[in-house]
C-alpha positions in Angstrom: 158.5 151.4 74.0 154.5 151.0 75.4 153.8 150.8 78.6 153.1 147.4 78.3 156.5 146.6 77.7 157.8 148.4 80.7 154.8 147.0 83.1 156.4 142.9 82.2 160.1 144.3 81.5 159.5 145.3 85.1 157.3 142.2 86.4 160.7 140.6 84.9 163.3 142.1 87.0 161.1 143.5 90.3 159.4 140.6 91.1 162.2 138.3 91.4 164.3 140.2 92.7 161.1 140.9 95.9 161.6 137.2 95.9 165.2 136.3 96.2 165.2 139.7 98.5 162.6 137.6 100.8 164.2 135.0 100.9 167.4 136.3 102.0 165.8 138.0 105.0 163.9 134.5 106.3 167.7 132.7 106.4 168.6 135.5 107.9 166.0 136.1 110.2 166.3 132.1 111.2 162.8 130.7 110.0 164.5 127.9 108.3 166.4 126.9 112.0 163.7 124.5 112.8 161.0 123.4 110.1 160.0 120.2 112.4 158.8 122.5 115.0 157.1 125.6 112.8 155.2 122.2 111.4 154.0 121.4 114.2 152.5 125.2 115.7 149.3 125.1 114.7 148.4 121.9 116.8 146.7 122.3 120.7 145.4 120.8 123.2 141.5 121.1 121.1 143.4 119.5 117.8 146.1 117.3 118.7 148.9 116.0 115.8 147.3 113.2 114.0 143.5 112.8 114.6 141.1 114.6 112.5 139.1 116.9 114.0 137.2 118.4 111.3 134.0 117.2 109.1 135.1 119.0 105.8 132.7 116.5 102.1 131.4 114.4 104.8 134.1 113.4 106.5 134.1 111.3 110.2 134.4 113.8 113.9 135.9 112.2 116.3 
């Protein structure tokens, strides 16, 4: 077999295996327990939920 065949076979086996391992780790570590609370983590007093504070592509700044 050529080197390309080994690379393709390895990617078909190793990449999905790594993704499944990461999903299992996240579930075991409790990363999916409270998605509603996790969705609010990027927000604070300087950028509250529901209020646009940036000016990307000519948006209005409040």
